[in-house]
Backbone bond lengths (Angstrom), bond angles and torsions (degrees), N, CA, C in turn:
res aa  C-N    CA-C-N  psi(-1)  N-CA   C-N-CA  omega(-1)  CA-C   N-CA-C  phi
1 M - - - 1.449 - - 1.525 108.27 -
2 M 1.372 120.53 134.56 1.495 122.01 178.36 1.536 108.85 -76.06
3 V 1.343 115.63 133.97 1.346 124.92 176.74 1.530 112.57 -74.77
4 S 1.305 122.15 131.69 1.416 125.43 -178.74 1.529 114.89 -108.78
5 I 1.367 120.59 168.54 1.398 121.82 -175.96 1.563 107.74 -68.44
6 K 1.348 116.15 -24.89 1.442 120.11 174.78 1.541 116.49 -63.03
7 D 1.375 114.66 -35.89 1.367 122.99 177.60 1.571 109.71 -67.33
8 V 1.277 113.90 -39.62 1.487 117.75 178.46 1.531 110.47 -66.14
9 A 1.320 116.80 -38.44 1.483 122.11 178.61 1.456 109.95 -63.51
10 K 1.394 116.96 -42.79 1.491 119.97 -173.02 1.541 108.42 -72.10
11 L 1.363 122.62 -37.60 1.409 123.97 -179.77 1.522 109.61 -72.04
12 S 1.252 118.73 -37.20 1.454 120.50 -179.24 1.608 115.98 -83.63
13 G 1.357 110.90 -13.38 1.548 116.19 174.89 1.505 110.07 75.04
14 V 1.322 119.11 30.21 1.454 122.86 172.80 1.571 109.32 -129.42
15 S 1.320 114.66 174.59 1.457 121.90 -177.93 1.566 109.60 -77.77
16 V 1.290 113.79 160.20 1.464 121.58 173.40 1.447 113.05 -58.04
17 T 1.334 118.06 -35.70 1.445 124.83 179.18 1.495 112.72 -64.86
18 T 1.422 114.12 -39.27 1.435 118.38 177.10 1.546 113.36 -66.45
19 V 1.347 114.79 -40.04 1.396 117.38 176.08 1.486 113.32 -59.97
20 S 1.344 115.04 -44.25 1.475 122.76 176.17 1.526 108.20 -58.48
21 R 1.227 120.50 -44.94 1.523 120.44 -179.25 1.420 112.00 -65.29
22 V 1.429 120.87 -35.84 1.343 121.99 176.85 1.571 113.63 -62.67
23 M 1.374 110.20 -43.29 1.604 118.16 -172.55 1.597 103.17 -70.65
24 N 1.313 118.35 -34.79 1.549 116.99 -176.65 1.506 112.08 -95.41
25 N 1.409 116.36 0.18 1.425 117.23 178.48 1.535 113.08 58.34
26 R 1.308 115.95 44.75 1.469 122.95 -178.64 1.474 114.89 -120.46
27 G 1.313 117.55 134.50 1.445 122.16 -176.05 1.486 115.19 74.44
28 Y 1.331 117.61 174.18 1.446 120.81 -179.38 1.550 108.41 -81.36
29 I 1.336 111.43 131.02 1.525 119.98 175.84 1.528 105.67 -133.59
30 G 1.333 111.72 128.38 1.534 117.05 -179.00 1.510 107.67 -66.53
31 K 1.342 110.15 155.24 1.574 117.09 -176.46 1.535 108.58 -63.43
32 E 1.343 119.50 -39.26 1.459 120.37 -175.77 1.584 111.67 -70.00
33 T 1.328 111.87 -38.75 1.535 117.99 177.34 1.455 109.91 -64.76
34 R 1.414 118.86 -44.75 1.431 120.09 177.52 1.456 114.48 -56.98
35 I 1.378 115.68 -47.32 1.492 120.02 176.46 1.485 113.24 -55.82
36 K 1.338 116.70 -45.86 1.449 123.83 -178.68 1.585 109.76 -57.27
37 V 1.286 114.28 -47.33 1.493 119.69 179.56 1.432 112.17 -64.88
38 E 1.293 118.36 -44.71 1.454 123.77 -179.09 1.466 112.85 -63.08
39 D 1.364 112.96 -41.72 1.486 119.47 -179.38 1.597 107.09 -68.00
40 A 1.305 119.08 -41.52 1.457 120.94 177.40 1.491 109.15 -57.67
41 M 1.338 122.04 -46.95 1.395 132.16 -176.15 1.600 108.32 -56.61
42 K 1.397 112.93 -42.72 1.484 118.12 -176.93 1.528 107.14 -74.03
43 Q 1.291 120.53 -44.28 1.494 126.04 177.30 1.484 115.04 -50.61
44 L 1.427 111.77 -48.50 1.412 119.87 -177.95 1.496 114.78 -86.76
45 D 1.306 115.09 -2.77 1.524 123.11 -172.63 1.508 108.54 45.62
46 Y 1.368 112.46 59.47 1.460 118.68 -178.52 1.493 111.55 -83.34
47 Q 1.327 117.74 126.50 1.471 124.10 176.81 1.539 107.11 -110.17
48 P 1.234 117.33 115.29 1.521 123.25 177.42 1.567 110.32 -60.09
49 N 1.282 118.38 139.47 1.390 126.09 175.58 1.582 108.11 -71.51
50 Q 1.394 114.63 97.22 1.425 120.06 -175.04 1.572 113.43 -66.52
51 I 1.335 116.87 -31.52 1.427 122.13 176.66 1.510 111.29 -63.82
52 A 1.323 113.62 -50.85 1.474 117.89 179.37 1.507 110.57 -59.76
53 R 1.351 117.19 -42.62 1.498 121.98 -178.63 1.506 110.38 -63.28
54 S 1.349 115.38 -38.74 1.423 119.06 -179.64 1.564 113.23 -65.01
55 L 1.343 112.69 -44.51 1.490 118.23 173.72 1.424 111.22 -59.65
56 L 1.221 119.11 -45.72 1.541 124.86 -176.04 1.604 107.98 -60.95
57 K 1.284 113.01 -50.35 1.524 119.08 -176.95 1.534 116.94 -86.50
58 N 1.394 110.52 -7.18 1.506 119.74 -175.76 1.547 108.51 54.89
59 Q 1.365 119.61 37.87 1.415 121.70 -179.43 1.564 102.77 -147.98
60 S 1.362 119.19 128.01 1.455 126.09 -177.65 1.536 113.54 -90.00
61 Y 1.420 115.69 -24.01 1.492 122.75 -171.27 1.580 108.22 61.11
62 V 1.298 115.43 29.09 1.460 119.50 171.57 1.471 112.44 -122.66
63 I 1.290 115.63 133.63 1.539 123.49 178.85 1.465 108.86 -110.69
64 G 1.361 116.35 130.45 1.474 122.22 171.04 1.533 112.41 -85.30
65 V 1.352 115.25 132.88 1.468 118.80 173.28 1.544 107.71 -123.20
66 I 1.349 114.51 130.87 1.466 118.01 177.28 1.443 106.66 -113.23
67 V 1.344 119.33 122.82 1.519 123.61 176.02 1.469 109.82 -117.27
68 P 1.344 119.48 154.83 1.420 125.52 -179.88 1.546 115.69 -74.09
69 D 1.433 112.37 -32.07 1.505 117.60 -175.80 1.495 106.59 -165.91
70 L 1.303 114.37 108.42 1.448 121.85 178.04 1.502 112.58 -66.57
71 A 1.342 116.73 -21.69 1.456 122.40 179.39 1.606 112.91 -70.30
72 H 1.342 111.58 -21.56 1.475 114.95 -178.37 1.525 107.95 -78.83
73 P 1.425 112.32 126.81 1.479 114.10 -179.72 1.491 119.63 -56.39
74 L 1.344 116.17 -22.64 1.473 118.38 -179.33 1.566 105.78 -68.70
75 F 1.255 117.40 -45.40 1.506 119.26 -177.26 1.484 115.38 -73.68
76 S 1.383 113.50 -38.01 1.471 112.69 174.27 1.484 113.03 -64.30
77 E 1.291 118.90 -35.70 1.482 118.72 177.94 1.528 113.33 -74.17
78 L 1.293 114.27 -32.23 1.470 122.49 177.17 1.496 108.66 -65.29
79 I 1.336 119.67 -41.34 1.481 126.97 176.79 1.516 108.54 -62.29
80 H 1.286 119.23 -40.01 1.419 125.39 177.74 1.569 111.61 -56.06
81 W 1.260 115.00 -47.26 1.503 120.46 -174.95 1.561 106.92 -80.95
82 I 1.278 125.07 -27.82 1.412 125.35 174.49 1.572 111.21 -68.01
83 E 1.331 113.62 -45.05 1.447 118.97 178.17 1.467 111.59 -66.80
84 S 1.308 118.26 -38.49 1.472 118.36 178.48 1.458 111.74 -62.69
85 Y 1.285 122.47 -45.24 1.442 125.20 -177.68 1.523 108.79 -70.95
86 A 1.335 119.98 -38.73 1.468 123.93 -178.01 1.505 111.16 -66.53
87 S 1.418 114.96 -33.92 1.464 120.45 179.26 1.497 108.95 -65.30
88 E 1.339 117.85 -41.75 1.527 124.70 -179.35 1.555 108.96 -58.55
89 K 1.306 117.35 -27.25 1.415 123.79 -175.68 1.510 111.66 -103.74
90 N 1.398 113.85 12.73 1.558 120.05 -178.49 1.471 116.37 61.43
91 Y 1.346 115.01 31.72 1.528 116.46 175.05 1.517 106.09 -110.73
92 K 1.355 114.16 155.51 1.484 123.34 177.63 1.483 106.06 -113.96
93 L 1.360 115.63 161.59 1.501 120.99 -179.48 1.526 109.68 -110.75
94 L 1.303 114.02 145.01 1.537 122.74 170.66 1.562 102.28 -115.58
95 L 1.316 116.55 107.62 1.483 119.28 -170.74 1.519 108.83 -95.96
96 C 1.344 115.48 137.91 1.430 122.57 -179.03 1.561 107.39 -129.07
97 N 1.399 117.51 130.79 1.472 122.34 178.98 1.539 110.51 -112.90
98 S 1.303 113.94 104.38 1.482 119.55 -167.99 1.503 110.76 -78.62
99 L 1.302 117.47 -24.08 1.549 121.80 -177.32 1.459 107.91 58.22
100 Q 1.323 123.38 27.23 1.494 127.29 172.28 1.606 105.54 66.33
101 D 1.259 117.19 32.03 1.478 120.39 179.01 1.503 107.81 -107.38
102 K 1.346 118.94 121.64 1.467 123.43 -174.28 1.527 109.81 -62.39
103 E 1.321 117.14 -44.34 1.434 117.75 -173.84 1.491 110.03 -72.99
104 K 1.377 120.13 -34.80 1.384 126.18 175.67 1.557 110.28 -59.84
105 E 1.305 115.23 -46.45 1.423 122.64 -178.74 1.474 113.26 -63.57
106 L 1.391 116.96 -41.50 1.442 120.57 175.00 1.509 112.90 -66.01
107 N 1.307 120.28 -35.41 1.449 125.69 -178.38 1.559 107.23 -69.97
108 Y 1.347 116.95 -38.77 1.466 121.27 175.40 1.573 112.16 -60.11
109 I 1.333 112.85 -44.33 1.455 113.86 179.57 1.435 111.12 -61.46
110 S 1.324 120.78 -41.69 1.409 126.43 177.80 1.508 110.45 -61.56
111 M 1.278 117.40 -48.13 1.475 120.87 174.47 1.496 117.16 -55.40
112 L 1.298 114.04 -42.43 1.449 118.10 179.31 1.576 109.46 -68.11
113 R 1.261 118.18 -36.44 1.428 115.86 176.52 1.490 113.48 -70.39
114 Q 1.291 119.93 -32.41 1.446 124.97 177.27 1.568 108.59 -67.86
115 N 1.287 116.48 -32.52 1.455 122.77 -176.18 1.569 110.64 -87.95
116 R 1.356 115.27 5.02 1.437 118.18 172.52 1.499 113.47 60.05
117 V 1.290 118.89 36.73 1.509 120.29 174.57 1.490 107.42 -64.59
118 D 1.308 119.69 154.66 1.378 126.21 -174.21 1.687 109.08 -80.08
119 G 1.313 115.20 -24.98 1.407 117.03 -175.54 1.530 108.92 -173.72
120 I 1.283 120.73 173.44 1.462 124.32 -176.89 1.534 113.43 -139.45
121 I 1.348 114.29 128.94 1.472 118.42 173.48 1.509 105.81 -99.57
122 M 1.342 112.70 118.45 1.474 121.35 -175.75 1.476 109.59 -96.84
123 C 1.309 119.01 108.71 1.431 126.25 173.71 1.596 112.39 -108.33
124 S 1.300 115.13 -5.31 1.492 122.34 179.10 1.477 107.84 -113.21
125 H 1.277 118.97 128.99 1.502 121.03 -172.53 1.523 111.92 -134.43
126 T 1.307 117.22 59.28 1.516 117.62 176.57 1.432 112.06 -92.34
127 L 1.422 119.47 -14.70 1.445 123.45 -175.90 1.509 110.02 -88.47
128 D 1.332 115.54 160.83 1.474 123.85 170.45 1.515 111.74 -61.45
129 V 1.266 120.20 153.66 1.386 123.16 -175.55 1.449 114.38 -57.90
130 D 1.384 118.75 -34.29 1.494 120.39 -176.36 1.499 112.65 -61.93
131 A 1.294 117.74 -31.68 1.426 122.70 179.03 1.552 110.62 -57.38
132 Y 1.280 116.06 -33.00 1.493 116.93 -177.61 1.607 107.38 -90.10
133 R 1.264 119.24 -33.75 1.446 121.16 178.62 1.514 113.56 -58.73
134 N 1.333 115.35 -30.96 1.531 124.93 -174.73 1.431 111.97 -94.69
135 V 1.326 123.51 13.79 1.394 123.31 -175.57 1.539 113.76 -70.16
136 G 1.358 115.88 -31.07 1.414 122.30 172.74 1.598 115.14 77.28
137 M 1.342 113.00 23.50 1.471 118.64 176.61 1.538 108.05 -149.90
138 P 1.250 120.47 168.43 1.530 119.59 172.36 1.443 115.29 -55.96
139 V 1.278 118.00 136.33 1.431 126.78 -179.71 1.490 112.24 -139.21
140 V 1.324 116.33 138.69 1.491 119.23 171.76 1.530 106.94 -129.33
141 S 1.284 122.36 139.20 1.410 126.79 -170.54 1.566 108.14 -109.57
142 F 1.333 113.67 146.41 1.477 120.22 173.20 1.480 107.42 -108.93
143 D 1.421 112.49 117.94 1.465 122.39 169.07 1.541 113.36 67.58
144 R 1.388 116.87 23.85 1.475 117.28 176.79 1.566 107.62 -149.83
145 I 1.378 116.35 137.91 1.402 119.79 171.73 1.507 111.48 -86.75
146 L 1.323 117.60 114.74 1.478 118.52 -173.41 1.517 109.19 -103.26
147 S 1.342 117.58 -39.28 1.452 121.48 179.69 1.549 108.73 -164.52
148 P 1.339 114.97 154.95 1.489 115.92 175.19 1.566 113.72 -60.49
149 T 1.360 117.77 -19.29 1.415 119.82 177.84 1.525 115.49 -96.86
150 I 1.384 116.25 2.27 1.517 121.87 179.81 1.501 105.45 -116.01
151 P 1.336 115.99 112.79 1.517 120.69 -178.98 1.501 106.75 -69.16
152 Y 1.327 115.41 158.61 1.400 122.39 174.71 1.555 108.52 -134.48
153 V 1.383 115.29 157.37 1.417 124.94 173.37 1.538 108.39 -123.93
154 A 1.326 116.07 136.37 1.458 118.32 -176.80 1.523 110.61 -158.42
155 G 1.207 113.02 155.54 1.560 116.81 170.32 1.559 106.23 -78.49
156 D 1.311 119.83 165.93 1.441 124.47 -179.35 1.547 105.77 -77.56
157 N 1.326 117.66 87.33 1.419 122.00 -168.03 1.588 105.74 -72.62
158 Y 1.263 119.90 -38.78 1.459 121.08 -178.54 1.545 111.30 -64.04
159 K 1.283 114.60 -40.11 1.500 119.35 178.35 1.496 111.16 -67.67
160 G 1.426 112.57 -37.41 1.494 118.47 176.48 1.496 112.68 -60.39
161 G 1.301 116.35 -45.79 1.454 120.00 178.46 1.566 114.53 -66.82
162 E 1.327 114.37 -31.65 1.434 123.46 178.46 1.545 107.66 -68.71
163 I 1.302 115.04 -49.74 1.517 117.55 -177.46 1.497 110.78 -62.48
164 A 1.332 118.06 -46.29 1.502 123.96 -177.98 1.530 108.26 -59.38
165 T 1.303 117.95 -50.88 1.497 121.92 -175.67 1.555 105.76 -64.03
166 Q 1.303 119.99 -51.57 1.454 119.50 -174.67 1.499 109.80 -59.55
167 H 1.353 116.51 -37.26 1.463 119.99 -178.84 1.570 112.70 -65.03
168 L 1.218 115.57 -37.64 1.522 122.22 176.04 1.604 106.81 -67.83
169 I 1.289 118.90 -46.26 1.429 120.29 -179.92 1.533 109.08 -64.78
170 D 1.313 123.63 -44.29 1.434 125.78 179.05 1.497 111.63 -63.49
171 K 1.327 116.96 -20.70 1.501 119.36 176.06 1.427 111.87 -91.82
172 G 1.380 118.89 11.73 1.331 123.42 173.12 1.524 122.23 95.55
173 C 1.326 119.68 6.57 1.372 129.48 -176.55 1.525 110.73 -68.25
174 K 1.302 120.17 132.54 1.467 128.42 -174.95 1.495 113.18 -112.42
175 K 1.312 114.72 -21.62 1.598 120.96 176.79 1.484 107.25 -146.10
176 I 1.388 112.04 117.15 1.456 121.29 -168.74 1.476 112.06 -118.75
177 L 1.322 120.04 131.71 1.459 125.58 171.21 1.500 111.05 -104.23
178 H 1.411 114.45 136.85 1.457 120.60 170.29 1.425 111.24 -111.60
179 I 1.344 117.83 125.08 1.468 123.79 170.40 1.411 107.38 -92.97
180 S 1.348 115.10 104.68 1.543 119.74 -172.09 1.621 110.71 -94.12
181 G 1.311 110.71 174.01 1.450 118.91 169.30 1.519 111.52 -81.79
182 P 1.368 118.12 -166.88 1.392 123.56 179.96 1.566 114.67 -72.27
183 L 1.371 114.52 103.67 1.440 117.23 -171.93 1.509 110.28 -79.62
184 E 1.301 121.58 -8.56 1.478 124.96 -178.09 1.617 111.82 -66.10
185 Y 1.363 112.73 -22.27 1.495 117.83 179.90 1.447 110.80 -105.76
186 E 1.334 114.48 152.15 1.466 119.00 -179.84 1.461 110.38 -85.08
187 L 1.387 112.82 68.56 1.424 117.27 179.68 1.596 110.68 -94.42
188 L 1.369 114.23 146.52 1.453 116.23 179.14 1.542 113.32 -64.91
189 A 1.379 116.21 -22.24 1.447 120.54 175.28 1.489 113.11 -59.62
190 N 1.301 115.38 -24.52 1.503 120.40 -180.00 1.458 111.77 -66.42
191 R 1.329 116.84 -19.31 1.498 118.05 177.68 1.409 113.75 -62.41
192 R 1.395 117.66 -18.96 1.438 122.39 176.03 1.559 107.43 -64.98
193 N 1.343 116.92 -42.17 1.490 118.50 -178.30 1.564 109.69 -69.32
194 D 1.338 119.33 -29.98 1.445 122.82 -179.11 1.527 105.39 -69.44
195 A 1.273 119.72 -45.94 1.499 124.10 177.89 1.426 111.98 -64.28
196 F 1.367 119.22 -37.42 1.505 119.80 177.81 1.484 111.50 -64.37
197 Q 1.352 117.54 -48.90 1.449 118.20 -179.28 1.541 112.11 -60.26
198 L 1.313 116.71 -47.15 1.496 119.42 -175.79 1.509 110.21 -63.63
199 G 1.344 117.56 -39.19 1.412 123.48 177.94 1.483 117.79 -60.14
200 C 1.400 109.43 -40.89 1.543 117.83 176.65 1.506 108.54 -67.60
201 I 1.310 120.12 -46.33 1.463 125.64 -175.61 1.599 106.85 -61.22
202 K 1.304 113.81 -49.26 1.471 115.31 -178.14 1.500 114.12 -60.17
203 N 1.327 116.22 -32.10 1.415 119.18 -177.21 1.563 112.19 -100.40
204 G 1.333 117.28 11.67 1.486 120.65 173.93 1.467 113.33 64.44
205 V 1.411 118.89 27.49 1.494 123.91 -178.58 1.532 110.29 -98.48
206 E 1.341 114.57 139.34 1.452 114.95 178.45 1.546 107.73 -71.55
207 W 1.380 113.49 150.44 1.442 113.65 178.71 1.512 110.55 -155.41
208 N 1.363 113.24 168.84 1.471 123.16 176.86 1.500 108.02 -158.65
209 F 1.356 117.20 164.90 1.427 120.30 174.30 1.430 110.80 -144.39
210 I 1.378 118.84 156.47 1.421 123.81 -179.48 1.512 105.78 -144.73
211 E 1.313 117.51 136.86 1.510 123.18 -178.06 1.452 107.65 -81.56
212 G 1.444 110.56 129.99 1.481 115.29 172.85 1.557 102.54 -111.86
213 A 1.325 111.64 53.89 1.455 120.61 -173.83 1.506 122.98 -57.34
214 H 1.328 111.29 -45.64 1.514 120.30 -175.90 1.513 117.01 -107.69
215 V 1.254 113.18 18.98 1.515 118.63 178.22 1.418 111.15 -77.61
216 K 1.369 117.26 126.89 1.446 120.24 178.60 1.467 114.20 -73.93
217 A 1.298 121.50 167.78 1.476 122.27 -172.40 1.508 109.11 -89.84
218 T 1.374 116.83 56.51 1.443 118.50 178.83 1.573 104.33 -129.32
219 F 1.324 114.04 155.64 1.439 119.80 175.08 1.533 111.91 -58.43
220 E 1.373 111.92 -44.86 1.497 119.08 -174.59 1.490 111.98 -64.09
221 D 1.370 118.79 -44.55 1.454 122.02 -178.32 1.577 107.66 -66.71
222 N 1.351 119.93 -40.02 1.453 121.20 -178.29 1.522 107.43 -67.60
223 W 1.339 117.09 -35.47 1.456 118.62 -176.99 1.519 108.34 -65.79
224 N 1.340 116.44 -47.41 1.459 121.32 -177.50 1.461 111.06 -61.60
225 F 1.409 117.27 -39.32 1.485 119.43 176.90 1.577 112.44 -63.02
226 I 1.301 113.38 -40.70 1.526 117.30 177.55 1.522 109.72 -62.03
227 E 1.376 114.79 -46.79 1.427 119.58 -175.32 1.589 111.45 -65.83
228 K 1.304 115.71 -35.95 1.422 121.21 -178.57 1.563 113.73 -80.12
229 E 1.277 112.92 -46.49 1.526 116.98 -169.39 1.492 117.73 -102.69
230 I 1.336 117.25 -16.81 1.546 119.20 -168.73 1.550 105.73 -125.06
231 A 1.285 123.25 -40.80 1.490 124.52 -169.13 1.441 116.57 -44.25
232 S 1.268 117.69 -43.94 1.488 121.02 -171.61 1.542 107.69 -72.48
233 R 1.363 118.56 -19.07 1.495 118.39 -177.89 1.530 112.02 -113.91
234 L 1.359 116.10 4.56 1.448 119.44 -175.68 1.481 115.30 -60.34
235 G 1.362 117.90 -34.33 1.412 123.66 177.72 1.576 115.27 -64.56
236 E 1.344 114.19 -15.05 1.460 116.83 -178.82 1.495 112.79 -80.76
237 Y 1.407 120.07 -14.19 1.460 122.59 -176.22 1.495 111.89 -112.56
238 D 1.309 115.95 152.13 1.418 121.43 171.98 1.544 112.08 -112.99
239 G 1.308 116.14 1.86 1.476 121.26 178.06 1.518 110.14 -149.97
240 V 1.313 118.87 141.76 1.428 124.19 174.33 1.498 108.80 -135.63
241 F 1.357 116.20 130.96 1.354 126.95 174.36 1.522 111.33 -104.96
242 C 1.328 122.55 105.81 1.462 127.70 -170.29 1.505 107.35 -89.69
243 S 1.340 117.30 148.44 1.481 125.95 177.32 1.484 111.23 -73.07
244 N 1.360 122.57 -23.29 1.423 122.51 174.40 1.516 108.23 -153.40
245 D 1.361 114.83 169.69 1.451 124.20 -172.97 1.591 110.79 -69.54
246 I 1.301 119.04 -32.42 1.357 117.85 -177.34 1.559 111.70 -69.86
247 M 1.292 114.54 -40.37 1.480 118.69 172.03 1.491 111.10 -59.25
248 A 1.346 120.45 -44.97 1.478 128.75 177.62 1.577 106.92 -55.25
249 Y 1.247 115.00 -56.57 1.521 122.00 -176.72 1.495 110.81 -57.00
250 T 1.358 114.69 -45.76 1.513 117.11 -179.60 1.561 110.32 -69.51
251 L 1.275 116.95 -35.67 1.488 118.20 177.90 1.539 109.35 -61.49
252 Y 1.364 113.84 -46.67 1.446 118.24 177.61 1.564 113.19 -48.84
253 H 1.350 114.42 -49.16 1.502 117.14 -177.11 1.474 112.19 -74.38
254 Y 1.325 119.17 -33.64 1.461 120.01 172.81 1.462 113.47 -63.71
255 S 1.294 114.36 -37.75 1.540 113.04 -178.26 1.404 110.89 -71.84
256 T 1.378 117.68 -44.27 1.501 118.06 -179.30 1.416 113.54 -63.84
257 K 1.337 120.65 -31.09 1.431 124.46 175.98 1.547 111.66 -64.65
258 H 1.337 114.36 -32.18 1.469 119.82 179.44 1.486 113.22 -101.91
259 N 1.298 117.92 28.64 1.520 128.29 171.50 1.487 111.81 59.01
260 I 1.280 113.27 38.18 1.477 120.20 168.86 1.537 108.49 -103.05
261 N 1.268 117.59 109.87 1.528 120.63 -176.07 1.531 111.98 -75.53
262 I 1.343 111.38 131.73 1.469 121.39 178.40 1.526 106.41 -110.33
263 P 1.281 119.45 125.34 1.477 132.66 4.04 1.541 115.95 -92.28
264 E 1.367 117.60 -3.32 1.478 119.93 -170.27 1.499 115.27 -56.08
265 D 1.357 112.54 -48.94 1.492 120.15 -179.98 1.505 113.58 -88.12
266 L 1.326 116.44 -36.68 1.507 125.64 -171.40 1.480 108.08 -140.47
267 K 1.288 114.87 127.45 1.487 122.59 174.85 1.571 112.08 -104.98
268 I 1.252 118.07 136.03 1.521 121.86 -170.32 1.505 108.60 -130.41
269 V 1.359 114.90 128.53 1.451 123.87 171.70 1.508 109.78 -120.96
270 G 1.304 117.10 131.45 1.439 123.96 179.12 1.542 110.42 -104.57
271 Y 1.353 113.62 -166.39 1.475 116.45 -176.37 1.629 107.59 -154.76
272 D 1.277 114.22 131.70 1.512 124.18 171.67 1.498 112.01 128.55
273 Y 1.310 119.01 -55.23 1.467 124.54 -178.43 1.531 107.28 60.28
274 H 1.338 118.91 49.15 1.459 121.16 176.42 1.472 112.00 -83.89
275 S 1.331 118.89 -167.19 1.483 124.30 -177.84 1.459 114.59 -58.70
276 F 1.280 117.48 -37.06 1.510 127.04 -177.70 1.589 104.86 -62.19
277 T 1.323 116.29 -50.65 1.418 117.06 -179.96 1.504 117.19 -66.79
278 R 1.341 115.12 -38.85 1.348 119.75 -179.44 1.531 113.74 -66.77
279 M 1.225 118.75 -19.07 1.491 123.02 175.13 1.528 112.70 -83.27
280 L 1.333 116.87 -17.61 1.473 119.99 -177.92 1.571 111.06 -70.16
281 H 1.270 111.77 133.79 1.497 118.41 169.68 1.505 114.00 -109.86
282 V 1.349 117.28 -32.01 1.444 121.41 173.79 1.491 110.96 -135.22
283 P 1.296 115.63 111.98 1.490 129.66 -3.81 1.559 109.58 -83.24
284 K 1.335 112.35 161.33 1.466 115.37 167.67 1.555 102.32 -90.61
285 L 1.346 113.17 113.51 1.434 120.44 -176.20 1.578 114.85 -66.06
286 T 1.253 117.64 140.14 1.448 120.58 165.38 1.549 102.45 -85.58
287 T 1.345 114.83 126.51 1.498 116.56 -171.73 1.527 107.14 -154.04
288 I 1.319 113.63 174.75 1.468 121.22 174.91 1.542 107.75 -107.96
289 K 1.316 112.88 125.07 1.484 121.86 -170.78 1.562 107.20 -89.11
290 Q 1.346 116.33 122.24 1.415 123.43 173.08 1.537 107.38 -98.20
291 P 1.343 122.61 141.91 1.472 122.70 -179.80 1.560 107.94 -84.56
292 I 1.309 117.19 76.66 1.474 123.65 -171.26 1.602 107.74 -57.06
293 D 1.326 114.72 -44.54 1.532 116.62 -177.58 1.554 108.25 -57.41
294 A 1.301 118.32 -49.72 1.492 121.58 -174.67 1.618 107.29 -66.46
295 M 1.297 117.58 -39.64 1.460 119.60 175.98 1.529 112.83 -55.25
296 G 1.374 112.18 -48.50 1.474 116.58 -179.72 1.486 112.25 -61.55
297 Q 1.315 115.65 -44.73 1.526 116.89 177.45 1.382 114.38 -62.11
298 M 1.391 117.65 -44.76 1.529 120.33 -177.45 1.468 108.98 -65.15
299 L 1.384 120.90 -39.05 1.534 118.38 178.70 1.473 111.46 -61.23
300 C 1.377 117.62 -42.22 1.421 122.17 -177.94 1.597 111.86 -69.53
301 S 1.299 114.92 -44.26 1.470 119.25 -179.99 1.440 111.40 -64.34
302 S 1.413 117.76 -40.51 1.424 117.89 -176.50 1.565 110.41 -66.16
303 L 1.280 116.15 -37.35 1.469 120.88 -177.75 1.582 110.08 -72.03
304 I 1.327 117.18 -41.97 1.380 119.77 174.58 1.522 117.68 -61.95
305 N 1.284 113.00 -36.86 1.496 123.38 173.19 1.541 108.01 -58.92
306 Q 1.245 122.58 -43.95 1.417 128.16 178.43 1.536 110.09 -67.56
307 I 1.355 118.38 -43.75 1.402 121.70 -179.88 1.547 114.09 -64.18
308 E 1.314 114.33 -42.03 1.512 119.09 -172.15 1.550 109.04 -93.28
309 N 1.317 119.78 -4.84 1.427 116.95 -179.34 1.587 104.26 -132.51
310 K 1.322 115.33 63.91 1.477 120.87 -175.58 1.490 114.75 -53.46
311 D 1.353 116.01 -33.74 1.484 119.10 -175.55 1.499 111.86 -84.83
312 V 1.269 117.02 -0.48 1.461 124.21 -178.75 1.541 108.07 -99.76
313 A 1.303 121.11 136.04 1.481 127.75 174.61 1.538 106.85 -58.09
314 A 1.274 114.72 147.83 1.477 122.10 175.70 1.500 109.01 -52.60
315 S 1.371 120.34 136.05 1.390 122.16 179.48 1.543 108.44 -68.14
316 G 1.343 109.82 168.85 1.541 118.78 -175.11 1.476 113.98 -71.49
317 N 1.336 118.42 172.43 1.400 125.47 -178.67 1.539 110.43 -74.00
318 T 1.312 114.82 158.35 1.501 118.76 179.28 1.451 106.87 -128.35
319 I 1.415 117.42 125.51 1.451 123.52 173.09 1.483 108.59 -119.34
320 L 1.342 117.31 117.07 1.398 123.48 -172.13 1.606 109.60 -100.99
321 D 1.366 113.75 146.17 1.436 121.87 -175.06 1.545 111.55 -67.21
322 V 1.312 113.09 151.60 1.546 120.34 176.95 1.501 104.83 -127.42
323 T 1.360 114.06 157.13 1.501 122.27 -177.71 1.545 110.32 -137.40
324 L 1.301 116.53 160.37 1.415 122.60 172.66 1.496 112.26 -89.13
325 V 1.391 114.33 134.98 1.452 123.68 172.24 1.503 102.63 -107.47
326 D 1.400 116.62 112.45 1.406 121.17 -177.55 1.560 107.66 -86.99
327 G 1.376 116.20 115.36 1.417 121.05 -178.03 1.506 112.96 -116.23
328 E 1.287 117.50 -150.66 1.450 125.56 -171.33 1.542 112.52 -99.51
329 T 1.410 117.31 -0.68 1.430 116.14 -177.61 1.470 113.82 -97.76
330 T 1.313 117.82 10.60 1.488 121.37 178.60 1.560 107.48 -134.09
């Protein structure tokens, strides 16, 4: 038989209203009364009806998170830090893996609204901006400007592109290739490409870029992309700035297999410095480190601030610093 709040009230010798106040931490409750109620809840193994409480308070304490690919180490680590901070604030996550599919992403947004989540952290951005503006609940974006009223959190992408490019130039590179992300979307990550081009032009260095937009986060897919799109021209370059560390790692192994010495013949810089990269010993990648822990915390805190302060305008945007990790590939 299911235990009710009335059973807790009877065992602890207080009213149903007092039990409710203890559970919701509202109003003054004496220490002895609180202990009696909490002990009764433990003895009876009472589990509050979360659905009923959500309807009553018009708050579910659930946050929706949409990511483009959970297999990517950046997003799996980002989720770890989002969940860690959310848990501290007594929120749960409802996680959606869009796989960079527009229809899937749109369906997930609809599903999250139907499930009455309190807000959404958008890490997947295949849809037009209007789809996010019309969500009708608090939203915070990762690495994309959606609207003046929707805050975003990002690493300093322009600075990251600037540091990576200048590092390759300082190491003597004369012709550099940048493997970028999907330039069709207005992503803040594309500022890396802007910084790359400007850095090369300022230093009189030859350059080119190619989009690695739809490459999945696997060694095999990155290898196939390199073989199909880059291999025939790889000998033209003495430096490559990769959009992420998986691409950089795969390029290192592709190059060494084809008798291109790293870093003597070709220098490689990656981007992210996530858990996958930190585990590598051979090679130790030269890469741009993003503060993934801080980004996860700021995404979550920005959203919760909107949820819990409905009368306050969405807080400002957050751009976090990035740094160079000097490894063995340059």
